mmCIF file as gemmi writes it, N, C-alpha and C atoms, coordinates in Angstrom:
data_model
loop_
_atom_site.group_PDB
_atom_site.id
_atom_site.type_symbol
_atom_site.label_atom_id
_atom_site.label_alt_id
_atom_site.label_comp_id
_atom_site.label_asym_id
_atom_site.label_entity_id
_atom_site.label_seq_id
_atom_site.pdbx_PDB_ins_code
_atom_site.Cartn_x
_atom_site.Cartn_y
_atom_site.Cartn_z
_atom_site.occupancy
_atom_site.B_iso_or_equiv
_atom_site.pdbx_formal_charge
_atom_site.auth_seq_id
_atom_site.auth_asym_id
_atom_site.pdbx_PDB_model_num
ATOM 1 N N . MET Axp A 1 ? -26.626 36.965 0.202 1 0 ? 1 A 1
ATOM 2 C CA . MET Axp A 1 ? -25.253 37.496 -0.055 1 0 ? 1 A 1
ATOM 3 C C . MET Axp A 1 ? -24.369 37.103 1.033 1 0 ? 1 A 1
ATOM 4 N N . PRO Axp A 2 ? -23.055 36.859 0.735 1 0 ? 2 A 1
ATOM 5 C CA . PRO Axp A 2 ? -22.115 36.462 1.858 1 0 ? 2 A 1
ATOM 6 C C . PRO Axp A 2 ? -21.72 37.643 2.628 1 0 ? 2 A 1
ATOM 7 N N . THR Axp A 3 ? -21.151 37.32 3.833 1 0 ? 3 A 1
ATOM 8 C CA . THR Axp A 3 ? -20.672 38.279 4.638 1 0 ? 3 A 1
ATOM 9 C C . THR Axp A 3 ? -19.222 38.245 4.842 1 0 ? 3 A 1
ATOM 10 N N . TYR Axp A 4 ? -18.401 39.201 4.437 1 0 ? 4 A 1
ATOM 11 C CA . TYR Axp A 4 ? -16.941 39.35 4.305 1 0 ? 4 A 1
ATOM 12 C C . TYR Axp A 4 ? -16.436 39.999 5.599 1 0 ? 4 A 1
ATOM 13 N N . ILE Axp A 5 ? -15.292 39.491 6.227 1 0 ? 5 A 1
ATOM 14 C CA . ILE Axp A 5 ? -14.673 40.133 7.309 1 0 ? 5 A 1
ATOM 15 C C . ILE Axp A 5 ? -13.536 40.924 6.711 1 0 ? 5 A 1
ATOM 16 N N . TYR Axp A 6 ? -13.385 42.133 7.221 1 0 ? 6 A 1
ATOM 17 C CA . TYR Axp A 6 ? -12.284 43.061 6.88 1 0 ? 6 A 1
ATOM 18 C C . TYR Axp A 6 ? -11.538 43.472 8.051 1 0 ? 6 A 1
ATOM 19 N N . GLU Axp A 7 ? -10.269 43.841 7.907 1 0 ? 7 A 1
ATOM 20 C CA . GLU Axp A 7 ? -9.581 44.34 9.198 1 0 ? 7 A 1
ATOM 21 C C . GLU Axp A 7 ? -8.782 45.536 8.61 1 0 ? 7 A 1
ATOM 22 N N . SER Axp A 8 ? -8.875 46.597 9.499 1 0 ? 8 A 1
ATOM 23 C CA . SER Axp A 8 ? -8.224 47.812 9.286 1 0 ? 8 A 1
ATOM 24 C C . SER Axp A 8 ? -6.661 47.654 9.174 1 0 ? 8 A 1
ATOM 25 N N . ARG Axp A 9 ? -5.978 48.589 8.477 1 0 ? 9 A 1
ATOM 26 C CA . ARG Axp A 9 ? -4.455 48.394 8.711 1 0 ? 9 A 1
ATOM 27 C C . ARG Axp A 9 ? -4.064 49.85 9.019 1 0 ? 9 A 1
ATOM 28 N N . PRO Axp A 10 ? -4.13 50.015 10.361 1 0 ? 10 A 1
ATOM 29 C CA . PRO Axp A 10 ? -3.566 51.273 10.947 1 0 ? 10 A 1
ATOM 30 C C . PRO Axp A 10 ? -2.136 51.546 10.713 1 0 ? 10 A 1
ATOM 31 N N . THR Axp A 11 ? -1.886 52.661 10.426 1 0 ? 11 A 1
ATOM 32 C CA . THR Axp A 11 ? -0.374 53.142 10.29 1 0 ? 11 A 1
ATOM 33 C C . THR Axp A 11 ? 0.139 53.781 11.45 1 0 ? 11 A 1
ATOM 34 N N . ASP Axp A 12 ? -0.5 54.084 12.507 1 0 ? 12 A 1
ATOM 35 C CA . ASP Axp A 12 ? 0.03 54.615 13.757 1 0 ? 12 A 1
ATOM 36 C C . ASP Axp A 12 ? 0.365 53.707 14.799 1 0 ? 12 A 1
ATOM 37 N N . GLY Axp A 13 ? 0.354 52.357 14.54 1 0 ? 13 A 1
ATOM 38 C CA . GLY Axp A 13 ? 0.668 51.32 15.565 1 0 ? 13 A 1
ATOM 39 C C . GLY Axp A 13 ? -0.375 50.851 16.471 1 0 ? 13 A 1
ATOM 40 N N . THR Axp A 14 ? -1.709 51.301 16.208 1 0 ? 14 A 1
ATOM 41 C CA . THR Axp A 14 ? -2.812 50.832 16.986 1 0 ? 14 A 1
ATOM 42 C C . THR Axp A 14 ? -3.3 49.591 16.453 1 0 ? 14 A 1
ATOM 43 N N . ALA Axp A 15 ? -4.063 48.867 17.376 1 0 ? 15 A 1
ATOM 44 C CA . ALA Axp A 15 ? -4.493 47.44 16.974 1 0 ? 15 A 1
ATOM 45 C C . ALA Axp A 15 ? -5.458 47.617 15.898 1 0 ? 15 A 1
ATOM 46 N N . PRO Axp A 16 ? -5.44 46.604 14.787 1 0 ? 16 A 1
ATOM 47 C CA . PRO Axp A 16 ? -6.434 46.579 13.809 1 0 ? 16 A 1
ATOM 48 C C . PRO Axp A 16 ? -7.817 46.459 14.335 1 0 ? 16 A 1
ATOM 49 N N . GLU Axp A 17 ? -8.704 46.944 13.565 1 0 ? 17 A 1
ATOM 50 C CA . GLU Axp A 17 ? -10.279 46.64 14.031 1 0 ? 17 A 1
ATOM 51 C C . GLU Axp A 17 ? -10.951 45.902 12.836 1 0 ? 17 A 1
ATOM 52 N N . ARG Axp A 18 ? -11.576 44.85 13.252 1 0 ? 18 A 1
ATOM 53 C CA . ARG Axp A 18 ? -12.266 43.917 12.418 1 0 ? 18 A 1
ATOM 54 C C . ARG Axp A 18 ? -13.696 44.337 12.322 1 0 ? 18 A 1
ATOM 55 N N . PHE Axp A 19 ? -14.347 44.228 11.193 1 0 ? 19 A 1
ATOM 56 C CA . PHE Axp A 19 ? -15.734 44.343 10.978 1 0 ? 19 A 1
ATOM 57 C C . PHE Axp A 19 ? -16.123 43.452 9.67 1 0 ? 19 A 1
ATOM 58 N N . GLU Axp A 20 ? -17.557 43.397 9.77 1 0 ? 20 A 1
ATOM 59 C CA . GLU Axp A 20 ? -18.161 42.525 8.692 1 0 ? 20 A 1
ATOM 60 C C . GLU Axp A 20 ? -18.915 43.593 7.635 1 0 ? 20 A 1
ATOM 61 N N . VAL Axp A 21 ? -18.877 43.002 6.375 1 0 ? 21 A 1
ATOM 62 C CA . VAL Axp A 21 ? -19.591 43.801 5.326 1 0 ? 21 A 1
ATOM 63 C C . VAL Axp A 21 ? -20.408 42.768 4.494 1 0 ? 21 A 1
ATOM 64 N N . ILE Axp A 22 ? -21.694 42.906 4.262 1 0 ? 22 A 1
ATOM 65 C CA . ILE Axp A 22 ? -22.38 42.163 3.476 1 0 ? 22 A 1
ATOM 66 C C . ILE Axp A 22 ? -22.302 42.611 1.933 1 0 ? 22 A 1
ATOM 67 N N . GLN Axp A 23 ? -21.679 41.77 1.102 1 0 ? 23 A 1
ATOM 68 C CA . GLN Axp A 23 ? -21.403 42.153 -0.22 1 0 ? 23 A 1
ATOM 69 C C . GLN Axp A 23 ? -21.716 40.915 -1.14 1 0 ? 23 A 1
ATOM 70 N N . SER Axp A 24 ? -21.952 41.296 -2.387 1 0 ? 24 A 1
ATOM 71 C CA . SER Axp A 24 ? -22.256 40.367 -3.464 1 0 ? 24 A 1
ATOM 72 C C . SER Axp A 24 ? -20.819 39.807 -3.751 1 0 ? 24 A 1
ATOM 73 N N . MET Axp A 25 ? -20.756 38.462 -4.312 1 0 ? 25 A 1
ATOM 74 C CA . MET Axp A 25 ? -19.514 37.711 -4.684 1 0 ? 25 A 1
ATOM 75 C C . MET Axp A 25 ? -18.923 38.546 -5.834 1 0 ? 25 A 1
ATOM 76 N N . THR Axp A 26 ? -19.586 39.284 -6.539 1 0 ? 26 A 1
ATOM 77 C CA . THR Axp A 26 ? -19.118 39.926 -7.758 1 0 ? 26 A 1
ATOM 78 C C . THR Axp A 26 ? -18.565 41.341 -7.355 1 0 ? 26 A 1
ATOM 79 N N . ASP Axp A 27 ? -18.846 41.881 -6.111 1 0 ? 27 A 1
ATOM 80 C CA . ASP Axp A 27 ? -18.34 43.208 -5.707 1 0 ? 27 A 1
ATOM 81 C C . ASP Axp A 27 ? -16.801 43.085 -5.571 1 0 ? 27 A 1
ATOM 82 N N . GLU Axp A 28 ? -16.222 44.308 -5.926 1 0 ? 28 A 1
ATOM 83 C CA . GLU Axp A 28 ? -14.806 44.355 -5.638 1 0 ? 28 A 1
ATOM 84 C C . GLU Axp A 28 ? -14.438 44.47 -4.029 1 0 ? 28 A 1
ATOM 85 N N . PRO Axp A 29 ? -13.295 44.023 -3.482 1 0 ? 29 A 1
ATOM 86 C CA . PRO Axp A 29 ? -13.142 43.965 -2.077 1 0 ? 29 A 1
ATOM 87 C C . PRO Axp A 29 ? -13.065 45.513 -1.673 1 0 ? 29 A 1
ATOM 88 N N . LEU Axp A 30 ? -13.285 45.899 -0.57 1 0 ? 30 A 1
ATOM 89 C CA . LEU Axp A 30 ? -13.026 47.203 -0.046 1 0 ? 30 A 1
ATOM 90 C C . LEU Axp A 30 ? -11.748 47.602 0.052 1 0 ? 30 A 1
ATOM 91 N N . ALA Axp A 31 ? -11.206 48.71 -0.148 1 0 ? 31 A 1
ATOM 92 C CA . ALA Axp A 31 ? -9.881 49.231 -0.091 1 0 ? 31 A 1
ATOM 93 C C . ALA Axp A 31 ? -9.71 50.155 1.158 1 0 ? 31 A 1
ATOM 94 N N . LYS Axp A 32 ? -10.937 50.692 1.689 1 0 ? 32 A 1
ATOM 95 C CA . LYS Axp A 32 ? -10.858 51.781 2.658 1 0 ? 32 A 1
ATOM 96 C C . LYS Axp A 32 ? -12.019 51.357 3.599 1 0 ? 32 A 1
ATOM 97 N N . HIS Axp A 33 ? -11.968 51.592 4.835 1 0 ? 33 A 1
ATOM 98 C CA . HIS Axp A 33 ? -12.97 51.524 5.82 1 0 ? 33 A 1
ATOM 99 C C . HIS Axp A 33 ? -13.935 52.436 5.482 1 0 ? 33 A 1
ATOM 100 N N . PRO Axp A 34 ? -15.376 51.97 5.513 1 0 ? 34 A 1
ATOM 101 C CA . PRO Axp A 34 ? -16.359 52.888 5.108 1 0 ? 34 A 1
ATOM 102 C C . PRO Axp A 34 ? -16.605 54.156 5.949 1 0 ? 34 A 1
ATOM 103 N N . GLN Axp A 35 ? -16.299 54.082 7.205 1 0 ? 35 A 1
ATOM 104 C CA . GLN Axp A 35 ? -16.436 55.092 8.075 1 0 ? 35 A 1
ATOM 105 C C . GLN Axp A 35 ? -15.148 56.111 8.188 1 0 ? 35 A 1
ATOM 106 N N . THR Axp A 36 ? -14.041 55.44 8.495 1 0 ? 36 A 1
ATOM 107 C CA . THR Axp A 36 ? -12.905 56.241 8.908 1 0 ? 36 A 1
ATOM 108 C C . THR Axp A 36 ? -12.062 56.505 7.532 1 0 ? 36 A 1
ATOM 109 N N . GLY Axp A 37 ? -12.202 55.739 6.479 1 0 ? 37 A 1
ATOM 110 C CA . GLY Axp A 37 ? -11.273 56.058 5.312 1 0 ? 37 A 1
ATOM 111 C C . GLY Axp A 37 ? -9.981 55.286 5.497 1 0 ? 37 A 1
ATOM 112 N N . GLU Axp A 38 ? -9.808 54.597 6.508 1 0 ? 38 A 1
ATOM 113 C CA . GLU Axp A 38 ? -8.335 53.908 6.677 1 0 ? 38 A 1
ATOM 114 C C . GLU Axp A 38 ? -8.304 52.729 5.704 1 0 ? 38 A 1
ATOM 115 N N . PRO Axp A 39 ? -7.114 52.505 5.315 1 0 ? 39 A 1
ATOM 116 C CA . PRO Axp A 39 ? -6.843 51.169 4.528 1 0 ? 39 A 1
ATOM 117 C C . PRO Axp A 39 ? -7.385 49.951 5.202 1 0 ? 39 A 1
ATOM 118 N N . VAL Axp A 40 ? -7.92 49.048 4.434 1 0 ? 40 A 1
ATOM 119 C CA . VAL Axp A 40 ? -8.358 47.704 5.102 1 0 ? 40 A 1
ATOM 120 C C . VAL Axp A 40 ? -7.958 46.453 4.055 1 0 ? 40 A 1
ATOM 121 N N . ARG Axp A 41 ? -8.054 45.313 4.616 1 0 ? 41 A 1
ATOM 122 C CA . ARG Axp A 41 ? -7.81 44.103 3.88 1 0 ? 41 A 1
ATOM 123 C C . ARG Axp A 41 ? -8.935 43.188 4.213 1 0 ? 41 A 1
ATOM 124 N N . ARG Axp A 42 ? -9.124 42.333 3.209 1 0 ? 42 A 1
ATOM 125 C CA . ARG Axp A 42 ? -10.287 41.246 3.52 1 0 ? 42 A 1
ATOM 126 C C . ARG Axp A 42 ? -9.561 40.129 4.216 1 0 ? 42 A 1
ATOM 127 N N . VAL Axp A 43 ? -10.243 39.651 5.26 1 0 ? 43 A 1
ATOM 128 C CA . VAL Axp A 43 ? -9.607 38.404 6.098 1 0 ? 43 A 1
ATOM 129 C C . VAL Axp A 43 ? -10.31 37.233 5.557 1 0 ? 43 A 1
ATOM 130 N N . ILE Axp A 44 ? -9.525 36.126 5.197 1 0 ? 44 A 1
ATOM 131 C CA . ILE Axp A 44 ? -9.885 34.809 4.765 1 0 ? 44 A 1
ATOM 132 C C . ILE Axp A 44 ? -10.386 34.177 6.04 1 0 ? 44 A 1
ATOM 133 N N . ALA Axp A 45 ? -11.54 33.667 6.195 1 0 ? 45 A 1
ATOM 134 C CA . ALA Axp A 45 ? -12.062 33.04 7.261 1 0 ? 45 A 1
ATOM 135 C C . ALA Axp A 45 ? -12.661 31.623 6.729 1 0 ? 45 A 1
ATOM 136 N N . GLY Axp A 46 ? -12.712 30.688 7.693 1 0 ? 46 A 1
ATOM 137 C CA . GLY Axp A 46 ? -13.377 29.456 7.397 1 0 ? 46 A 1
ATOM 138 C C . GLY Axp A 46 ? -14.883 29.593 7.031 1 0 ? 46 A 1
ATOM 139 N N . GLY Axp A 47 ? -15.398 28.773 6.186 1 0 ? 47 A 1
ATOM 140 C CA . GLY Axp A 47 ? -16.953 28.802 6.069 1 0 ? 47 A 1
ATOM 141 C C . GLY Axp A 47 ? -17.472 27.386 6.278 1 0 ? 47 A 1
ATOM 142 N N . LEU Axp A 48 ? -18.627 27.265 5.667 1 0 ? 48 A 1
ATOM 143 C CA . LEU Axp A 48 ? -19.285 25.983 5.774 1 0 ? 48 A 1
ATOM 144 C C . LEU Axp A 48 ? -18.703 24.876 4.849 1 0 ? 48 A 1
ATOM 145 N N . GLY Axp A 49 ? -17.973 25.255 3.844 1 0 ? 49 A 1
ATOM 146 C CA . GLY Axp A 49 ? -17.294 24.351 3 1 0 ? 49 A 1
ATOM 147 C C . GLY Axp A 49 ? -18.163 23.782 1.996 1 0 ? 49 A 1
ATOM 148 N N . ILE Axp A 50 ? -17.591 22.754 1.328 1 0 ? 50 A 1
ATOM 149 C CA . ILE Axp A 50 ? -18.646 22.257 0.313 1 0 ? 50 A 1
ATOM 150 C C . ILE Axp A 50 ? -19.452 20.895 0.8 1 0 ? 50 A 1
ATOM 151 N N . LYS Axp A 51 ? -20.681 21.048 0.656 1 0 ? 51 A 1
ATOM 152 C CA . LYS Axp A 51 ? -21.446 19.912 1.089 1 0 ? 51 A 1
ATOM 153 C C . LYS Axp A 51 ? -21.657 18.867 0.026 1 0 ? 51 A 1
ATOM 154 N N . THR Axp A 52 ? -21.401 17.564 0.256 1 0 ? 52 A 1
ATOM 155 C CA . THR Axp A 52 ? -21.497 16.543 -0.639 1 0 ? 52 A 1
ATOM 156 C C . THR Axp A 52 ? -22.368 15.458 -0.108 1 0 ? 52 A 1
ATOM 157 N N . LYS Axp A 53 ? -22.567 14.461 -0.964 1 0 ? 53 A 1
ATOM 158 C CA . LYS Axp A 53 ? -23.376 13.317 -0.405 1 0 ? 53 A 1
ATOM 159 C C . LYS Axp A 53 ? -22.636 12.513 0.748 1 0 ? 53 A 1
ATOM 160 N N . PRO Axp A 54 ? -23.214 11.982 1.709 1 0 ? 54 A 1
ATOM 161 C CA . PRO Axp A 54 ? -22.644 11.378 2.692 1 0 ? 54 A 1
ATOM 162 C C . PRO Axp A 54 ? -22.11 9.999 2.165 1 0 ? 54 A 1
ATOM 163 N N . LEU Axp A 55 ? -20.968 9.532 2.829 1 0 ? 55 A 1
ATOM 164 C CA . LEU Axp A 55 ? -20.375 8.24 2.388 1 0 ? 55 A 1
ATOM 165 C C . LEU Axp A 55 ? -21.492 7.049 2.744 1 0 ? 55 A 1
ATOM 166 N N . ARG Axp A 56 ? -21.513 6.101 1.861 1 0 ? 56 A 1
ATOM 167 C CA . ARG Axp A 56 ? -22.246 4.974 2.18 1 0 ? 56 A 1
ATOM 168 C C . ARG Axp A 56 ? -21.491 3.909 3.088 1 0 ? 56 A 1
ATOM 169 N N . ARG Axp A 57 ? -21.984 3.613 4.243 1 0 ? 57 A 1
ATOM 170 C CA . ARG Axp A 57 ? -21.092 2.606 4.871 1 0 ? 57 A 1
ATOM 171 C C . ARG Axp A 57 ? -21.95 1.226 5.037 1 0 ? 57 A 1
ATOM 172 N N . SER Axp A 58 ? -21.125 0.194 4.879 1 0 ? 58 A 1
ATOM 173 C CA . SER Axp A 58 ? -21.715 -1.112 5.08 1 0 ? 58 A 1
ATOM 174 C C . SER Axp A 58 ? -21.893 -1.479 6.392 1 0 ? 58 A 1
ATOM 175 N N . THR Axp A 59 ? -23.055 -2.185 6.74 1 0 ? 59 A 1
ATOM 176 C CA . THR Axp A 59 ? -23.28 -2.64 7.988 1 0 ? 59 A 1
ATOM 177 C C . THR Axp A 59 ? -22.791 -4.136 8.264 1 0 ? 59 A 1
ATOM 178 N N . GLU Axp A 60 ? -22.363 -4.709 7.256 1 0 ? 60 A 1
ATOM 179 C CA . GLU Axp A 60 ? -21.729 -6.106 7.195 1 0 ? 60 A 1
ATOM 180 C C . GLU Axp A 60 ? -20.428 -6.026 8.002 1 0 ? 60 A 1
ATOM 181 N N . VAL Axp A 61 ? -20.162 -7.241 8.804 1 0 ? 61 A 1
ATOM 182 C CA . VAL Axp A 61 ? -18.872 -7.144 9.583 1 0 ? 61 A 1
ATOM 183 C C . VAL Axp A 61 ? -18.141 -8.199 9.021 1 0 ? 61 A 1
ATOM 184 N N . ASN Axp A 62 ? -16.893 -8.027 8.448 1 0 ? 62 A 1
ATOM 185 C CA . ASN Axp A 62 ? -15.998 -9.114 8.017 1 0 ? 62 A 1
ATOM 186 C C . ASN Axp A 62 ? -15.077 -9.52 9.21 1 0 ? 62 A 1
ATOM 187 N N . LYS Axp A 63 ? -15.425 -10.668 9.734 1 0 ? 63 A 1
ATOM 188 C CA . LYS Axp A 63 ? -14.774 -10.997 10.883 1 0 ? 63 A 1
ATOM 189 C C . LYS Axp A 63 ? -13.268 -11.49 10.784 1 0 ? 63 A 1
ATOM 190 N N . ASN Axp A 64 ? -12.76 -11.436 9.531 1 0 ? 64 A 1
ATOM 191 C CA . ASN Axp A 64 ? -11.458 -11.833 9.284 1 0 ? 64 A 1
ATOM 192 C C . ASN Axp A 64 ? -10.547 -10.407 9.213 1 0 ? 64 A 1
ATOM 193 N N . LEU Axp A 65 ? -11.222 -9.215 9.407 1 0 ? 65 A 1
ATOM 194 C CA . LEU Axp A 65 ? -10.451 -8.036 9.584 1 0 ? 65 A 1
ATOM 195 C C . LEU Axp A 65 ? -10.058 -7.713 10.91 1 0 ? 65 A 1
ATOM 196 N N . ALA Axp A 66 ? -9.151 -6.917 11.16 1 0 ? 66 A 1
ATOM 197 C CA . ALA Axp A 66 ? -8.552 -6.677 12.491 1 0 ? 66 A 1
ATOM 198 C C . ALA Axp A 66 ? -9.527 -5.785 13.285 1 0 ? 66 A 1
ATOM 199 N N . ALA Axp A 67 ? -10.497 -5.062 12.476 1 0 ? 67 A 1
ATOM 200 C CA . ALA Axp A 67 ? -11.4 -4.208 13.225 1 0 ? 67 A 1
ATOM 201 C C . ALA Axp A 67 ? -12.72 -4.939 13.73 1 0 ? 67 A 1
ATOM 202 N N . ALA Axp A 68 ? -12.718 -6.461 13.494 1 0 ? 68 A 1
ATOM 203 C CA . ALA Axp A 68 ? -13.866 -7.232 14.003 1 0 ? 68 A 1
ATOM 204 C C . ALA Axp A 68 ? -13.846 -7.387 15.487 1 0 ? 68 A 1
ATOM 205 N N . THR Axp A 69 ? -12.791 -7.14 16.037 1 0 ? 69 A 1
ATOM 206 C CA . THR Axp A 69 ? -12.719 -7.392 17.75 1 0 ? 69 A 1
ATOM 207 C C . THR Axp A 69 ? -12.25 -6.052 18.32 1 0 ? 69 A 1
ATOM 208 N N . PRO Axp A 70 ? -12.614 -5.817 19.544 1 0 ? 70 A 1
ATOM 209 C CA . PRO Axp A 70 ? -12.342 -4.6 20.138 1 0 ? 70 A 1
ATOM 210 C C . PRO Axp A 70 ? -10.851 -4.455 20.376 1 0 ? 70 A 1
ATOM 211 N N . CYS Axp A 71 ? -10.057 -5.437 20.513 1 0 ? 71 A 1
ATOM 212 C CA . CYS Axp A 71 ? -8.775 -5.258 20.614 1 0 ? 71 A 1
ATOM 213 C C . CYS Axp A 71 ? -7.907 -5.176 19.265 1 0 ? 71 A 1
ATOM 214 N N . GLY Axp A 72 ? -8.583 -5.32 18.218 1 0 ? 72 A 1
ATOM 215 C CA . GLY Axp A 72 ? -7.821 -5.068 16.766 1 0 ? 72 A 1
ATOM 216 C C . GLY Axp A 72 ? -7.153 -6.372 16.252 1 0 ? 72 A 1
ATOM 217 N N . CYS Axp A 73 ? -7.5 -7.553 17.112 1 0 ? 73 A 1
ATOM 218 C CA . CYS Axp A 73 ? -7.053 -8.749 16.517 1 0 ? 73 A 1
ATOM 219 C C . CYS Axp A 73 ? -8.222 -9.374 15.678 1 0 ? 73 A 1
ATOM 220 N N . SER Axp A 74 ? -7.785 -9.707 14.573 1 0 ? 74 A 1
ATOM 221 C CA . SER Axp A 74 ? -9 -10.425 13.578 1 0 ? 74 A 1
ATOM 222 C C . SER Axp A 74 ? -9.152 -11.8 14.227 1 0 ? 74 A 1
ATOM 223 N N . THR Axp A 75 ? -10.391 -12.314 13.956 1 0 ? 75 A 1
ATOM 224 C CA . THR Axp A 75 ? -10.558 -13.663 14.42 1 0 ? 75 A 1
ATOM 225 C C . THR Axp A 75 ? -9.799 -14.739 13.993 1 0 ? 75 A 1
ATOM 226 N N . ALA Axp A 76 ? -9.32 -14.578 12.765 1 0 ? 76 A 1
ATOM 227 C CA . ALA Axp A 76 ? -8.29 -15.498 12.168 1 0 ? 76 A 1
ATOM 228 C C . ALA Axp A 76 ? -7.111 -15.485 13.015 1 0 ? 76 A 1
ATOM 229 N N . ALA Axp A 77 ? -6.629 -14.301 13.286 1 0 ? 77 A 1
ATOM 230 C CA . ALA Axp A 77 ? -5.185 -14.291 14.026 1 0 ? 77 A 1
ATOM 231 C C . ALA Axp A 77 ? -5.485 -14.89 15.325 1 0 ? 77 A 1
ATOM 232 N N . LEU Axp A 78 ? -6.688 -14.605 15.901 1 0 ? 78 A 1
ATOM 233 C CA . LEU Axp A 78 ? -6.953 -15.132 17.321 1 0 ? 78 A 1
ATOM 234 C C . LEU Axp A 78 ? -6.894 -16.774 17.256 1 0 ? 78 A 1
ATOM 235 N N . ALA Axp A 79 ? -7.672 -17.283 16.219 1 0 ? 79 A 1
ATOM 236 C CA . ALA Axp A 79 ? -7.598 -18.811 16.131 1 0 ? 79 A 1
ATOM 237 C C . ALA Axp A 79 ? -6.073 -19.248 15.805 1 0 ? 79 A 1
ATOM 238 N N . GLN Axp A 80 ? -5.381 -18.544 14.985 1 0 ? 80 A 1
ATOM 239 C CA . GLN Axp A 80 ? -3.966 -19.067 14.873 1 0 ? 80 A 1
ATOM 240 C C . GLN Axp A 80 ? -3.185 -19.033 16 1 0 ? 80 A 1
ATOM 241 N N . ALA Axp A 81 ? -3.439 -17.943 16.918 1 0 ? 81 A 1
ATOM 242 C CA . ALA Axp A 81 ? -2.503 -17.673 18.151 1 0 ? 81 A 1
ATOM 243 C C . ALA Axp A 81 ? -3.096 -18.717 19.024 1 0 ? 81 A 1
ATOM 244 N N . THR Axp A 82 ? -4.278 -19.209 19.264 1 0 ? 82 A 1
ATOM 245 C CA . THR Axp A 82 ? -4.699 -19.936 20.432 1 0 ? 82 A 1
ATOM 246 C C . THR Axp A 82 ? -4.753 -21.293 19.899 1 0 ? 82 A 1
ATOM 247 N N . GLY Axp A 83 ? -4.884 -21.708 18.74 1 0 ? 83 A 1
ATOM 248 C CA . GLY Axp A 83 ? -4.95 -23.054 18.066 1 0 ? 83 A 1
ATOM 249 C C . GLY Axp A 83 ? -6.509 -23.66 18.377 1 0 ? 83 A 1
ATOM 250 N N . ARG Axp A 84 ? -7.241 -22.734 18.673 1 0 ? 84 A 1
ATOM 251 C CA . ARG Axp A 84 ? -8.636 -23.073 18.878 1 0 ? 84 A 1
ATOM 252 C C . ARG Axp A 84 ? -9.494 -22.119 18.03 1 0 ? 84 A 1
ATOM 253 N N . PRO Axp A 85 ? -10.742 -22.574 17.915 1 0 ? 85 A 1
ATOM 254 C CA . PRO Axp A 85 ? -11.716 -21.703 17.219 1 0 ? 85 A 1
ATOM 255 C C . PRO Axp A 85 ? -11.959 -20.294 17.856 1 0 ? 85 A 1
ATOM 256 N N . ALA Axp A 86 ? -12.068 -19.296 17.285 1 0 ? 86 A 1
ATOM 257 C CA . ALA Axp A 86 ? -12.165 -18.083 17.793 1 0 ? 86 A 1
ATOM 258 C C . ALA Axp A 86 ? -13.477 -17.792 18.472 1 0 ? 86 A 1
ATOM 259 N N . ALA Axp A 87 ? -14.455 -18.555 18.271 1 0 ? 87 A 1
ATOM 260 C CA . ALA Axp A 87 ? -15.674 -18.364 19 1 0 ? 87 A 1
ATOM 261 C C . ALA Axp A 87 ? -15.616 -18.887 20.375 1 0 ? 87 A 1
ATOM 262 N N . ALA Axp A 88 ? -14.754 -19.468 20.802 1 0 ? 88 A 1
ATOM 263 C CA . ALA Axp A 88 ? -14.615 -20.005 22.172 1 0 ? 88 A 1
ATOM 264 C C . ALA Axp A 88 ? -14.412 -18.754 23.081 1 0 ? 88 A 1
ATOM 265 N N . SER Axp A 89 ? -15.122 -18.772 24.086 1 0 ? 89 A 1
ATOM 266 C CA . SER Axp A 89 ? -14.949 -17.567 25.01 1 0 ? 89 A 1
ATOM 267 C C . SER Axp A 89 ? -13.814 -17.657 25.991 1 0 ? 89 A 1
ATOM 268 N N . GLY Axp A 90 ? -13.342 -16.571 26.27 1 0 ? 90 A 1
ATOM 269 C CA . GLY Axp A 90 ? -12.168 -16.467 27.501 1 0 ? 90 A 1
ATOM 270 C C . GLY Axp A 90 ? -10.812 -16.953 26.83 1 0 ? 90 A 1
ATOM 271 N N . ARG Axp A 91 ? -10.501 -16.976 25.593 1 0 ? 91 A 1
ATOM 272 C CA . ARG Axp A 91 ? -9.263 -17.255 25.112 1 0 ? 91 A 1
ATOM 273 C C . ARG Axp A 91 ? -8.319 -16.254 25.222 1 0 ? 91 A 1
ATOM 274 N N . ARG Axp A 92 ? -7.199 -16.597 25.735 1 0 ? 92 A 1
ATOM 275 C CA . ARG Axp A 92 ? -5.971 -15.74 26.078 1 0 ? 92 A 1
ATOM 276 C C . ARG Axp A 92 ? -5.041 -15.764 25.003 1 0 ? 92 A 1
ATOM 277 N N . HIS Axp A 93 ? -4.493 -14.617 24.47 1 0 ? 93 A 1
ATOM 278 C CA . HIS Axp A 93 ? -3.427 -14.54 23.61 1 0 ? 93 A 1
ATOM 279 C C . HIS Axp A 93 ? -2.863 -13.211 23.619 1 0 ? 93 A 1
ATOM 280 N N . GLY Axp A 94 ? -1.637 -13.039 23.25 1 0 ? 94 A 1
ATOM 281 C CA . GLY Axp A 94 ? -0.947 -11.769 23.293 1 0 ? 94 A 1
ATOM 282 C C . GLY Axp A 94 ? -1.035 -10.852 24.404 1 0 ? 94 A 1
ATOM 283 N N . GLY Axp A 95 ? -1.162 -11.418 25.549 1 0 ? 95 A 1
ATOM 284 C CA . GLY Axp A 95 ? -1.285 -10.545 26.809 1 0 ? 95 A 1
ATOM 285 C C . GLY Axp A 95 ? -2.703 -10.349 27.264 1 0 ? 95 A 1
ATOM 286 N N . HIS Axp A 96 ? -3.641 -10.772 26.48 1 0 ? 96 A 1
ATOM 287 C CA . HIS Axp A 96 ? -4.983 -10.171 26.852 1 0 ? 96 A 1
ATOM 288 C C . HIS Axp A 96 ? -6.087 -11.329 26.531 1 0 ? 96 A 1
ATOM 289 N N . THR Axp A 97 ? -7.131 -11.298 27.166 1 0 ? 97 A 1
ATOM 290 C CA . THR Axp A 97 ? -8.203 -12.28 26.996 1 0 ? 97 A 1
ATOM 291 C C . THR Axp A 97 ? -9.391 -11.841 26.024 1 0 ? 97 A 1
ATOM 292 N N . HIS Axp A 98 ? -9.76 -12.563 25.047 1 0 ? 98 A 1
ATOM 293 C CA . HIS Axp A 98 ? -10.829 -12.417 24.189 1 0 ? 98 A 1
ATOM 294 C C . HIS Axp A 98 ? -12.103 -12.938 24.878 1 0 ? 98 A 1
ATOM 295 N N . ARG Axp A 99 ? -13.238 -12.316 24.641 1 0 ? 99 A 1
ATOM 296 C CA . ARG Axp A 99 ? -14.423 -12.788 25.003 1 0 ? 99 A 1
ATOM 297 C C . ARG Axp A 99 ? -15.492 -12.69 23.868 1 0 ? 99 A 1
ATOM 298 N N . HIS Axp A 100 ? -15.514 -13.42 23.123 1 0 ? 100 A 1
ATOM 299 C CA . HIS Axp A 100 ? -16.435 -13.436 21.801 1 0 ? 100 A 1
ATOM 300 C C . HIS Axp A 100 ? -17.58 -14.22 22.162 1 0 ? 100 A 1
C-alpha cells in the first residue's frame, strides 16, 4: 500500500506539521489529523514514476555525423575544411587540431 504525506493546516499561525499515513489507493484522503483533529491536506510528492523498457541504443558510429569527433566536427566537415582525408592525424581547422 502507498504511503501518503499529509500536512496540517493550523488556524493559529503556527507552522504546519507533516506526517505520513499508509493508506489504500481507494481510501478517501484524510480531512483531519488522526491525533489532534486539526484540518489537514494531502501533499503531492514525487514518486518513482513509471518504469518502461530502456531505450535501445546503437553501438555503430556514423562518422559523417557531428557527434563522431570529440570537437563536434563531422569527419566530412573536417575533410572539406582541410582539403585532406579526415583520417590524417594532426589536421588543423577551425582554430583547433584534430587527431584521428
